[in-house]
C-alpha positions as CSV (number, residue, x, y, z in Angstrom):
1,M,2.1,-39.3,46.4
2,T,5.7,-38.1,46.9
3,S,7.1,-34.8,45.6
4,A,9.4,-36.8,43.3
5,T,6.4,-38.2,41.6
6,I,4.6,-34.8,41.2
7,V,7.6,-33.2,39.5
8,P,7.8,-35.6,36.5
9,S,4.0,-35.4,36.2
10,S,4.0,-31.6,36.0
11,R,6.9,-31.7,33.5
12,R,5.0,-34.1,31.3
13,H,1.9,-31.9,31.5
14,K,4.0,-28.9,30.5
15,R,5.5,-30.8,27.6
16,R,2.1,-31.7,26.3
17,E,1.0,-28.1,26.5
18,E,4.1,-27.1,24.5
19,L,3.5,-29.8,22.0
20,A,-0.2,-28.7,21.6
21,K,0.9,-25.1,21.0
22,A,3.5,-26.3,18.4
23,L,0.8,-28.3,16.6
24,F,-1.5,-25.4,16.5
25,L,1.2,-23.1,15.1
26,A,2.6,-25.7,12.6
27,P,0.0,-25.1,9.8
28,A,0.5,-21.3,9.9
29,A,4.3,-21.7,10.0
30,I,4.2,-24.1,7.1
31,F,1.9,-21.8,5.1
32,I,4.2,-18.8,5.8
33,A,7.3,-20.7,4.9
34,L,5.9,-22.0,1.6
35,Y,4.0,-19.0,0.3
36,F,6.0,-16.1,1.8
37,G,9.4,-17.4,2.8
38,Y,10.3,-19.5,-0.2
39,P,9.3,-16.9,-2.8
40,I,11.3,-14.2,-1.1
41,V,14.4,-16.5,-0.8
42,K,14.0,-17.6,-4.4
43,N,13.7,-14.0,-5.5
44,V,16.8,-13.0,-3.7
45,V,18.7,-15.9,-5.2
46,M,17.5,-15.1,-8.7
47,S,18.7,-11.5,-8.4
48,F,22.3,-12.8,-8.2
49,Q,21.8,-15.1,-11.2
50,E,21.6,-14.7,-15.0
51,Y,18.0,-16.0,-14.9
52,N,16.2,-15.8,-18.2
53,T,14.1,-17.9,-20.7
54,R,17.2,-19.9,-21.6
55,T,17.3,-21.1,-17.9
56,F,14.0,-22.9,-18.4
57,F,15.5,-25.0,-21.2
58,T,19.0,-25.6,-19.9
59,G,18.3,-25.5,-16.2
60,E,21.4,-23.3,-15.8
61,A,21.4,-19.9,-14.1
62,P,25.0,-18.7,-13.9
63,W,25.9,-16.8,-10.7
64,V,26.6,-13.1,-11.6
65,A,26.9,-11.7,-8.1
66,L,25.9,-8.0,-8.1
67,D,25.9,-7.5,-11.8
68,N,22.1,-7.4,-12.0
69,Y,22.0,-4.7,-9.4
70,A,24.7,-2.8,-11.2
71,T,22.6,-3.1,-14.4
72,V,19.5,-1.8,-12.6
73,V,21.3,1.2,-11.1
74,K,23.0,2.1,-14.4
75,S,19.7,1.8,-16.4
76,Q,18.4,5.1,-17.8
77,L,15.0,4.4,-16.4
78,F,16.1,3.5,-12.8
79,W,16.3,7.0,-11.4
80,P,13.3,8.4,-13.2
81,A,11.4,5.3,-11.9
82,M,12.6,6.1,-8.4
83,R,11.5,9.7,-8.7
84,N,8.1,8.7,-10.1
85,T,7.7,6.1,-7.2
86,A,8.4,8.9,-4.7
87,L,6.1,11.4,-6.3
88,F,3.4,8.8,-6.8
89,T,3.6,7.6,-3.2
90,L,3.8,11.1,-1.7
91,G,0.9,12.5,-3.8
92,S,-1.3,9.5,-3.2
93,I,-0.7,9.5,0.6
94,V,-1.3,13.2,1.1
95,G,-4.4,13.2,-1.1
96,Q,-5.8,10.0,0.5
97,F,-5.2,11.3,4.0
98,I,-6.6,14.8,3.6
99,I,-9.8,13.6,1.9
100,G,-10.1,10.6,4.2
101,M,-9.8,12.8,7.3
102,G,-12.3,15.3,5.9
103,L,-14.8,12.5,5.2
104,A,-14.2,10.8,8.5
105,L,-15.0,14.1,10.4
106,F,-18.0,14.6,8.1
107,F,-19.5,11.1,8.9
108,Q,-18.9,11.6,12.6
109,R,-21.9,13.8,12.5
110,R,-25.3,12.1,12.7
111,F,-27.5,12.6,9.7
112,P,-29.9,10.5,7.6
113,L,-28.4,7.9,5.2
114,S,-24.9,8.3,6.8
115,G,-24.6,4.6,7.2
116,F,-25.6,4.0,3.6
117,L,-23.2,6.6,2.3
118,R,-20.4,5.1,4.3
119,A,-21.2,1.7,2.8
120,M,-21.2,3.1,-0.7
121,L,-17.8,4.8,0.0
122,L,-16.3,1.3,0.3
123,L,-17.1,0.5,-3.3
124,P,-13.7,1.6,-4.8
125,W,-12.0,-0.5,-2.2
126,L,-14.1,-3.6,-3.0
127,L,-13.7,-3.4,-6.8
128,P,-10.8,-5.3,-8.4
129,L,-8.1,-2.7,-9.2
130,I,-7.9,-3.7,-12.9
131,V,-11.7,-3.1,-13.2
132,G,-11.4,0.3,-11.5
133,S,-8.5,1.3,-13.7
134,A,-10.4,0.2,-16.9
135,S,-13.3,2.4,-15.8
136,W,-11.1,5.4,-15.2
137,R,-9.3,4.8,-18.5
138,S,-12.6,5.3,-20.2
139,I,-13.5,8.3,-18.1
140,L,-10.1,10.0,-18.7
141,D,-10.0,9.3,-22.5
142,Q,-8.9,12.4,-24.3
143,D,-11.5,12.3,-27.1
144,G,-14.6,10.5,-25.7
145,G,-14.1,10.5,-22.0
146,V,-16.8,11.8,-19.7
147,L,-14.4,14.2,-17.8
148,N,-13.2,16.0,-21.0
149,T,-16.8,16.0,-22.3
150,V,-17.8,17.9,-19.1
151,L,-14.9,20.3,-19.4
152,R,-15.8,21.1,-23.0
153,A,-19.4,21.7,-22.0
154,F,-18.1,24.5,-19.8
155,G,-16.0,25.9,-22.6
156,L,-12.7,24.5,-21.5
157,D,-10.2,22.5,-23.5
158,G,-9.9,18.8,-23.1
159,V,-6.9,17.5,-21.1
160,P,-4.7,14.7,-22.4
161,W,-4.9,12.9,-19.1
162,L,-3.3,9.7,-20.1
163,T,-1.3,10.7,-23.2
164,S,0.7,13.7,-22.1
165,P,4.0,13.0,-20.2
166,D,3.3,16.2,-18.1
167,V,-0.2,15.1,-16.9
168,A,-0.2,11.3,-16.9
169,L,1.4,10.8,-13.5
170,I,-1.0,13.3,-12.0
171,A,-3.9,11.4,-13.5
172,V,-2.6,8.1,-12.1
173,I,-2.1,9.7,-8.6
174,L,-5.7,10.9,-8.7
175,V,-7.1,7.5,-9.5
176,N,-5.0,5.9,-6.8
177,I,-6.3,8.5,-4.3
178,W,-9.8,7.4,-5.3
179,V,-8.9,3.8,-4.6
180,G,-7.2,4.5,-1.2
181,V,-9.7,7.0,0.3
182,P,-12.0,4.2,1.7
183,F,-9.1,2.7,3.6
184,N,-8.3,6.0,5.2
185,V,-11.9,6.8,6.1
186,T,-12.5,3.4,7.7
187,L,-9.5,3.6,10.0
188,L,-9.8,7.3,10.8
189,Y,-13.5,7.1,11.4
190,G,-13.0,4.1,13.8
191,G,-10.3,6.2,15.6
192,L,-12.6,9.1,16.0
193,Q,-15.3,6.9,17.6
194,E,-12.8,6.0,20.4
195,I,-12.3,9.7,21.4
196,P,-14.5,10.4,24.5
197,T,-17.1,13.1,23.9
198,E,-16.3,14.3,27.4
199,L,-13.0,15.8,26.1
200,Y,-14.9,18.0,23.6
201,E,-17.4,19.0,26.3
202,A,-14.6,20.0,28.7
203,G,-12.7,21.7,25.9
204,S,-15.7,23.8,24.9
205,L,-15.8,25.2,28.4
206,D,-12.2,26.5,27.8
207,G,-13.1,27.9,24.4
208,A,-11.6,24.9,22.4
209,T,-14.2,24.6,19.6
210,G,-13.9,24.2,15.8
211,W,-10.3,24.1,14.6
212,K,-9.0,24.6,18.2
213,A,-10.8,21.4,19.3
214,F,-9.5,19.6,16.2
215,W,-5.8,20.5,16.8
216,H,-5.8,20.2,20.6
217,I,-8.2,17.3,21.1
218,T,-8.8,15.3,17.9
219,V,-5.2,15.2,16.5
220,P,-3.4,14.3,19.8
221,N,-5.9,11.5,20.6
222,L,-5.9,10.3,16.9
223,R,-2.1,10.4,16.5
224,P,-1.5,6.6,16.9
225,V,-4.2,5.9,14.3
226,I,-2.8,8.6,12.0
227,S,0.7,7.0,12.2
228,V,-0.6,3.6,11.3
229,V,-2.7,4.9,8.4
230,L,0.2,6.8,6.9
231,V,2.8,4.1,7.3
232,L,0.5,1.4,6.0
233,G,-0.5,3.6,3.1
234,V,3.1,4.1,2.1
235,V,3.7,0.3,2.1
236,Y,0.6,-0.4,0.1
237,T,1.2,2.4,-2.4
238,L,4.9,1.5,-3.1
239,K,3.8,-1.8,-4.7
240,V,0.8,-0.5,-6.7
241,L,1.0,-2.1,-10.2
242,D,-2.5,-2.8,-11.4
243,I,-3.7,0.8,-11.6
244,I,-0.6,2.0,-13.6
245,L,-0.7,-0.9,-16.0
246,G,-4.4,-0.5,-16.6
247,L,-4.2,3.2,-17.2
248,T,-0.9,3.9,-18.9
249,D,1.2,0.8,-18.9
250,G,4.1,2.9,-17.7
251,G,3.8,5.5,-20.5
252,P,3.6,7.9,-22.2
253,A,7.3,8.3,-22.7
254,N,7.9,6.4,-19.4
255,A,6.3,9.2,-17.5
256,T,4.5,6.8,-15.1
257,Q,7.3,4.2,-14.7
258,T,7.8,3.1,-11.1
259,I,10.0,0.5,-9.5
260,A,7.1,-1.9,-9.4
261,V,6.3,-1.4,-13.1
262,R,10.0,-1.8,-14.0
263,S,10.1,-5.0,-12.1
264,Y,7.0,-6.4,-13.9
265,Q,8.1,-5.3,-17.4
266,T,11.6,-6.5,-17.0
267,S,10.5,-9.9,-15.7
268,F,7.4,-10.6,-17.8
269,I,7.9,-8.6,-21.0
270,D,11.7,-8.7,-21.4
271,F,11.8,-12.1,-19.6
272,D,15.0,-11.1,-17.8
273,F,14.0,-12.5,-14.4
274,G,17.3,-11.9,-12.7
275,I,17.2,-8.1,-13.3
276,G,13.5,-8.1,-12.6
277,A,14.2,-9.8,-9.2
278,A,16.8,-7.1,-8.5
279,Y,14.2,-4.4,-9.1
280,S,11.7,-6.1,-6.8
281,N,14.3,-6.6,-4.1
282,I,15.0,-2.9,-4.0
283,L,11.3,-2.3,-3.6
284,I,11.2,-4.9,-0.8
285,V,14.0,-3.2,1.0
286,I,12.2,0.2,0.8
287,S,8.9,-1.5,2.0
288,L,10.7,-3.2,4.9
289,V,11.9,0.2,6.1
290,F,8.4,1.5,6.3
291,A,7.1,-1.9,7.6
292,A,9.6,-1.6,10.5
293,I,8.3,1.9,11.2
294,Y,4.8,0.6,11.2
295,L,5.6,-2.2,13.6
296,R,7.2,0.2,16.0
297,T,4.4,2.7,15.6
298,N,1.8,0.0,16.2
299,R,3.6,-1.2,19.3
300,K,3.5,2.3,20.7
301,A,-0.2,2.7,19.8
302,V,-1.0,-0.6,21.7
303,D,1.0,0.6,24.7
304,E,-0.8,3.9,24.8
C-alpha cells in the first residue's frame, strides 16, 4: 500500500470522527437553540417593539427602538426596584453564606445522626418554592402566625412581618436565606472534605488551632469553592420571583418590588410585554456580568 493511498484513508477516518462528534452534539445544540437561544432572541426583539395584547389580534408590533427602555428607566418604581434587588441579593447572600459556612464546619465533625441531619437540611431546597413561601406566609401572619404567637408568649408585641413596608423586605430576605442555606452547605461541606487533614496537623504544631486554623488553612484552601458559591448565589438570587410573589406579591406599598417582580407584573398583569421584556433584559445583563465572573472563577478553580 502506497503512502498516497494511506493519506486519503486517514482523511476519511478523520472526517468520520468529526461527523460522529457533530452528530452527538447536534441534539444538545438543537435543544439549546430552541429552548434557550430562541426565547432570549425573541425577548430582545420584543423589548424594541410595542408588544401588547393588541399584537395577538392584529399581528402587528410596531418598532419603538429604545422607547421601552426609556419608559422603564423613567418609571417611578424602577430605581426603588433596583435598590430592593440589591438589598435582597446582598442580604440573602451574606446570610446564606454565614449560616452555610457555620453548618458546614459543624457537620465536618463526626457525631451520631450527622448524615440524617444533613439529609433533612436539604428539605427547603427540595420543596417547590411556591409551597415553601405559602408555608412561611402562614408562619409570618401578623394575627395567627406561629412566630408572632411565640413572641406574644414571651410578652413581646407581634411584628407585622408581611404588612409593614419597613419589615416586609427583611422578612422576604429571611425566607430566601432559609431556601438558599442547603445549597451553600452542600458545596462548602464538599469543599471542606477536600482539604487534607495533614495541613491541620502540621498547623497545630505551629500553634494554628481554632480561628487561626480557620483563617490560615481553611479559608485559603476553600477560596475557589467560596468564590463559586458566592457568584452562583448572586446569579440565582437576582432572578428570585416565586418567594416574593408567594409572600408579598411585591407589596406592601411596593416595598418588596424587585426587577424580576416588575418584569413579571408588567408582562402578565399589565400585559405590556415590550416593557416587561425590557425589564427582564436589564436583569439578564446584570446576571451575565456575574455569570462571566463565575466562569472566570470556575476556570481558575479548575486550574488550581
